[in-house]
VOFIRO-442479 format. One line per field, with one value per residue (C-alpha): residue number from 1; residue in one letter; x, y, z. Coordinates in nm, 3 decimals, decimal comma, padded with zeros to 5 digits. Example, Ala and Ser with C-alpha at 12.3 -4.5 7.8 and 13.67 -1.06 7.14 Angstrom:
2
n = c(1 / 2)
res = c(A / S)
xx = c(01,230 / 01,367)
yy = c(-00,450 / -00,106)
zz = c(00,780 / 00,714)
***
This chain:
248
n = c(1 / 2 / 3 / 4 / 5 / 6 / 7 / 8 / 9 / 10 / 11 / 12 / 13 / 14 / 15 / 16 / 17 / 18 / 19 / 20 / 21 / 22 / 23 / 24 / 25 / 26 / 27 / 28 / 29 / 30 / 31 / 32 / 33 / 34 / 35 / 36 / 37 / 38 / 39 / 40 / 41 / 42 / 43 / 44 / 45 / 46 / 47 / 48 / 49 / 50 / 51 / 52 / 53 / 54 / 55 / 56 / 57 / 58 / 59 / 60 / 61 / 62 / 63 / 64 / 65 / 66 / 67 / 68 / 69 / 70 / 71 / 72 / 73 / 74 / 75 / 76 / 77 / 78 / 79 / 80 / 81 / 82 / 83 / 84 / 85 / 86 / 87 / 88 / 89 / 90 / 91 / 92 / 93 / 94 / 95 / 96 / 97 / 98 / 99 / 100 / 101 / 102 / 103 / 104 / 105 / 106 / 107 / 108 / 109 / 110 / 111 / 112 / 113 / 114 / 115 / 116 / 117 / 118 / 119 / 120 / 121 / 122 / 123 / 124 / 125 / 126 / 127 / 128 / 129 / 130 / 131 / 132 / 133 / 134 / 135 / 136 / 137 / 138 / 139 / 140 / 141 / 142 / 143 / 144 / 145 / 146 / 147 / 148 / 149 / 150 / 151 / 152 / 153 / 154 / 155 / 156 / 157 / 158 / 159 / 160 / 161 / 162 / 163 / 164 / 165 / 166 / 167 / 168 / 169 / 170 / 171 / 172 / 173 / 174 / 175 / 176 / 177 / 178 / 179 / 180 / 181 / 182 / 183 / 184 / 185 / 186 / 187 / 188 / 189 / 190 / 191 / 192 / 193 / 194 / 195 / 196 / 197 / 198 / 199 / 200 / 201 / 202 / 203 / 204 / 205 / 206 / 207 / 208 / 209 / 210 / 211 / 212 / 213 / 214 / 215 / 216 / 217 / 218 / 219 / 220 / 221 / 222 / 223 / 224 / 225 / 226 / 227 / 228 / 229 / 230 / 231 / 232 / 233 / 234 / 235 / 236 / 237 / 238 / 239 / 240 / 241 / 242 / 243 / 244 / 245 / 246 / 247 / 248)
res = c(M / R / K / D / G / A / R / R / T / G / F / T / A / V / A / C / G / V / L / A / V / F / L / S / A / C / G / G / S / E / G / G / N / G / A / V / K / G / H / G / G / A / G / A / K / G / E / N / A / P / A / R / A / V / D / L / T / R / I / P / E / V / G / N / R / L / Q / A / R / I / P / S / N / A / H / Q / V / V / A / V / Y / G / E / G / R / D / S / A / D / S / T / V / V / L / Y / A / K / S / G / S / T / W / E / V / R / R / S / W / Q / A / H / N / G / T / K / G / W / T / T / D / H / H / E / G / D / K / R / S / P / V / G / V / F / S / L / T / D / A / G / G / V / L / D / D / P / G / A / L / L / P / Y / D / H / S / A / A / Y / Q / A / P / R / D / W / A / R / S / H / W / H / D / F / D / Y / V / V / A / I / N / Y / N / R / R / V / G / T / P / P / D / D / P / D / R / P / L / G / Q / S / K / G / G / S / I / W / L / H / M / D / H / G / S / G / T / S / A / C / V / S / V / P / K / P / A / M / E / Y / L / L / R / T / L / D / P / R / Q / H / P / V / I / V / M / G / D / K / A / D / L / K / V)
xx = c(00,000 / 00,237 / 00,149 / 00,274 / 00,582 / 00,385 / 00,190 / 00,509 / 00,688 / 00,394 / 00,403 / 00,774 / 00,717 / 00,432 / 00,633 / 00,867 / 00,561 / 00,287 / 00,516 / 00,757 / 00,463 / 00,335 / 00,681 / 00,900 / 01,097 / 01,068 / 01,259 / 01,524 / 01,532 / 01,690 / 01,877 / 01,766 / 01,413 / 01,244 / 01,043 / 00,898 / 00,681 / 00,325 / -00,002 / -00,264 / -00,378 / -00,346 / -00,075 / 00,190 / 00,500 / 00,813 / 00,641 / 00,537 / 00,170 / 00,003 / -00,010 / -00,376 / -00,684 / -00,758 / -01,085 / -00,957 / -01,280 / -01,173 / -00,858 / -00,689 / -00,681 / -00,927 / -01,254 / -01,607 / -01,596 / -01,317 / -01,392 / -01,732 / -01,565 / -01,368 / -01,562 / -01,703 / -01,526 / -01,183 / -00,965 / -00,634 / -00,581 / -00,268 / -00,298 / -00,082 / -00,056 / 00,079 / 00,267 / 00,095 / -00,109 / 00,202 / 00,452 / 00,609 / 00,674 / 00,440 / 00,412 / 00,263 / 00,095 / -00,041 / -00,346 / -00,515 / -00,860 / -00,896 / -01,258 / -01,394 / -01,062 / -00,769 / -00,411 / -00,090 / 00,124 / 00,405 / 00,486 / 00,743 / 00,863 / 00,735 / 00,693 / 00,400 / 00,360 / 00,633 / 00,378 / 00,171 / -00,195 / -00,517 / -00,885 / -00,907 / -00,609 / -00,515 / -00,238 / 00,093 / -00,010 / 00,252 / 00,003 / -00,124 / -00,502 / -00,678 / -00,916 / -00,983 / -00,879 / -00,868 / -00,544 / -00,584 / -00,286 / 00,093 / 00,398 / 00,751 / 01,090 / 01,202 / 01,080 / 00,763 / 00,876 / 00,581 / 00,303 / -00,051 / -00,196 / -00,168 / 00,192 / 00,288 / 00,663 / 00,812 / 01,120 / 00,876 / 00,836 / 01,200 / 01,241 / 01,392 / 01,770 / 01,762 / 01,607 / 01,838 / 02,014 / 01,841 / 01,511 / 01,621 / 01,480 / 01,154 / 00,944 / 01,130 / 00,814 / 00,480 / 00,124 / -00,136 / -00,352 / -00,695 / -00,737 / -00,863 / -00,773 / -00,941 / -00,941 / -00,803 / -00,553 / -00,173 / -00,044 / 00,088 / -00,253 / -00,294 / -00,675 / -00,807 / -01,186 / -01,214 / -01,007 / -00,642 / -00,681 / -00,756 / -00,416 / -00,338 / -00,059 / -00,053 / 00,129 / 00,285 / 00,648 / 01,005 / 01,135 / 01,431 / 01,437 / 01,219 / 00,874 / 00,701 / 00,471 / 00,164 / 00,262 / 00,337 / 00,690 / 00,832 / 01,166 / 01,232 / 01,177 / 00,837 / 00,739 / 00,850 / 00,648 / 00,338 / 00,355 / 00,380 / 00,106 / -00,167 / -00,418 / -00,701 / -00,915 / -00,886 / -00,994 / -00,709 / -00,753 / -00,535 / -00,656 / -00,434 / -00,408 / -00,260 / -00,346 / -00,593 / -00,793 / -00,783 / -00,952 / -01,247)
yy = c(00,000 / 00,268 / 00,631 / 00,891 / 01,099 / 01,406 / 01,205 / 01,056 / 01,390 / 01,532 / 01,252 / 01,296 / 01,661 / 01,568 / 01,288 / 01,526 / 01,693 / 01,435 / 01,138 / 01,342 / 01,423 / 01,065 / 00,928 / 01,021 / 00,699 / 00,410 / 00,127 / -00,158 / -00,457 / -00,494 / -00,803 / -01,158 / -01,218 / -01,077 / -01,395 / -01,437 / -01,684 / -01,627 / -01,565 / -01,837 / -02,032 / -02,374 / -02,471 / -02,223 / -02,309 / -02,347 / -02,213 / -02,364 / -02,437 / -02,193 / -02,307 / -02,211 / -02,305 / -02,074 / -02,034 / -02,098 / -01,981 / -01,626 / -01,420 / -01,459 / -01,164 / -00,963 / -00,867 / -00,864 / -00,505 / -00,559 / -00,928 / -00,825 / -00,595 / -00,876 / -00,955 / -01,306 / -01,360 / -01,265 / -01,576 / -01,399 / -01,166 / -00,971 / -00,902 / -00,631 / -00,665 / -00,341 / -00,374 / -00,071 / 00,237 / 00,455 / 00,198 / 00,177 / -00,198 / -00,461 / -00,814 / -00,898 / -01,236 / -01,367 / -01,591 / -01,799 / -01,952 / -02,324 / -02,432 / -02,258 / -02,215 / -01,975 / -02,098 / -01,905 / -01,886 / -01,654 / -01,394 / -01,115 / -00,839 / -00,505 / -00,136 / 00,103 / 00,476 / 00,634 / 00,751 / 00,434 / 00,392 / 00,591 / 00,530 / 00,880 / 00,923 / 01,269 / 01,388 / 01,418 / 01,259 / 00,984 / 00,720 / 00,427 / 00,396 / 00,114 / -00,079 / -00,332 / -00,231 / -00,416 / -00,482 / -00,450 / -00,265 / -00,297 / -00,135 / -00,021 / 00,079 / -00,279 / -00,506 / -00,703 / -01,001 / -01,210 / -01,021 / -01,151 / -00,806 / -00,548 / -00,417 / -00,062 / -00,068 / 00,282 / 00,476 / 00,742 / 00,544 / 00,607 / 00,792 / 01,141 / 01,138 / 01,414 / 01,163 / 00,961 / 00,683 / 00,425 / 00,523 / 00,506 / 00,157 / 00,202 / 00,190 / -00,074 / -00,279 / -00,145 / -00,266 / 00,006 / -00,014 / 00,101 / 00,380 / 00,707 / 00,614 / 00,507 / 00,129 / -00,008 / 00,272 / 00,247 / 00,300 / 00,648 / 00,780 / 01,110 / 01,116 / 01,115 / 01,070 / 01,166 / 01,482 / 01,571 / 01,624 / 01,253 / 01,153 / 00,888 / 00,714 / 00,447 / 00,140 / -00,188 / -00,133 / -00,226 / -00,175 / 00,035 / -00,065 / 00,201 / 00,361 / 00,518 / 00,814 / 00,585 / 00,289 / -00,069 / -00,181 / -00,533 / -00,681 / -00,728 / -01,108 / -01,045 / -00,800 / -01,045 / -01,323 / -01,106 / -00,982 / -01,338 / -01,466 / -01,201 / -01,306 / -01,079 / -01,391 / -01,442 / -01,082 / -01,006 / -00,753 / -00,609 / -00,595 / -00,355 / -00,184 / -00,195 / -00,506 / -00,326 / -00,171 / -00,494 / -00,681 / -00,442)
zz = c(00,000 / -00,121 / -00,165 / -00,405 / -00,333 / -00,230 / 00,025 / 00,166 / 00,176 / 00,362 / 00,614 / 00,673 / 00,757 / 00,989 / 01,149 / 01,327 / 01,477 / 01,526 / 01,587 / 01,797 / 02,023 / 02,028 / 02,107 / 02,399 / 02,388 / 02,136 / 01,932 / 01,946 / 02,186 / 02,527 / 02,415 / 02,353 / 02,233 / 02,542 / 02,597 / 02,946 / 03,127 / 03,015 / 03,194 / 03,225 / 02,924 / 02,767 / 02,526 / 02,637 / 02,438 / 02,647 / 02,958 / 03,291 / 03,353 / 03,595 / 03,957 / 03,996 / 03,798 / 03,506 / 03,317 / 02,966 / 02,804 / 02,893 / 02,851 / 03,191 / 03,431 / 03,221 / 03,391 / 03,257 / 03,128 / 02,876 / 02,822 / 02,686 / 02,433 / 02,269 / 01,949 / 01,930 / 01,596 / 01,738 / 01,750 / 01,822 / 02,119 / 02,204 / 02,578 / 02,732 / 03,110 / 03,254 / 03,582 / 03,733 / 03,652 / 03,663 / 03,532 / 03,186 / 03,222 / 03,086 / 02,952 / 02,612 / 02,567 / 02,237 / 02,276 / 02,007 / 02,038 / 01,984 / 02,002 / 02,310 / 02,492 / 02,467 / 02,432 / 02,495 / 02,181 / 02,296 / 02,561 / 02,582 / 02,807 / 02,679 / 02,749 / 02,738 / 02,798 / 03,009 / 03,268 / 03,259 / 03,162 / 03,138 / 03,067 / 02,914 / 02,684 / 02,554 / 02,324 / 02,504 / 02,835 / 02,786 / 02,901 / 02,695 / 02,655 / 02,838 / 02,615 / 02,342 / 01,990 / 01,660 / 01,471 / 01,095 / 00,944 / 00,956 / 00,802 / 00,861 / 00,729 / 00,667 / 00,391 / 00,455 / 00,670 / 00,555 / 00,729 / 00,699 / 00,771 / 00,489 / 00,514 / 00,412 / 00,339 / 00,330 / 00,443 / 00,564 / 00,887 / 00,973 / 01,302 / 01,266 / 01,301 / 01,560 / 01,800 / 02,026 / 01,836 / 02,058 / 01,891 / 01,530 / 01,475 / 01,663 / 01,348 / 01,149 / 01,207 / 01,331 / 01,375 / 01,415 / 01,726 / 01,614 / 01,867 / 01,712 / 01,356 / 01,033 / 01,011 / 00,686 / 00,625 / 00,661 / 01,017 / 00,929 / 00,820 / 01,012 / 01,039 / 01,395 / 01,402 / 01,771 / 01,719 / 01,771 / 02,146 / 02,196 / 02,058 / 01,802 / 01,608 / 01,878 / 01,752 / 01,844 / 01,748 / 01,828 / 02,179 / 02,289 / 02,653 / 02,814 / 02,806 / 02,507 / 02,455 / 02,439 / 02,220 / 02,317 / 02,230 / 02,208 / 02,089 / 01,718 / 01,726 / 01,883 / 01,609 / 01,342 / 01,503 / 01,543 / 01,185 / 01,054 / 01,286 / 01,320 / 01,059 / 00,940 / 00,895 / 01,273 / 01,348 / 01,592 / 01,870 / 02,144 / 02,505 / 02,696 / 03,030 / 03,376 / 03,573 / 03,800 / 03,516 / 03,316 / 03,599 / 03,635)
***
């Protein structure tokens, strides 16, 4: 899904403004693949079974409010478990539905907004929005790694070179989180249906070892795996928030 040169030039100019606001720290991995022991669920690969009983017909540690917002046709869920309302640390777990139960496919250490989480996100608050959002569009600086979602390959995603070097690879791979954006457009589409004040350009992208402006960041191997696994036919969504808000 490429655009013409004028469109890309325009985005590059906007990137230093819009994306500079949306990002206060993003890109690159901390080392290794970032894999961690997962949350509850059947079929966790390379992980220990949970010590306590888990209702596998639900996404573990997610309460009724958000559980009800997961579409019935969603068979892939990326769950982001934030360590605390004011923490930038989180764990990402990919679940896949098999019959009526959810199975853990992978889990990774991750980061979210530098200041934590919010149920009322606004531009520049450096907090990630709590909620359930669909995942439909991907892109990045690097060639398509075999993504199942539509992949918008463009150098326009490259982070500005006046950012810290640790952030230069933040957007090598991205998956748009469908918060305040037009579904079905490339991740860099600037339209914000709820208005500019509600923020936007919130993505899954590559981690640089610390918090972001509002995005969720994971190591490069995690992004590669997600891009090759998230399948539009499975209607993937992301359920994200701090552990307390997730359980409501």
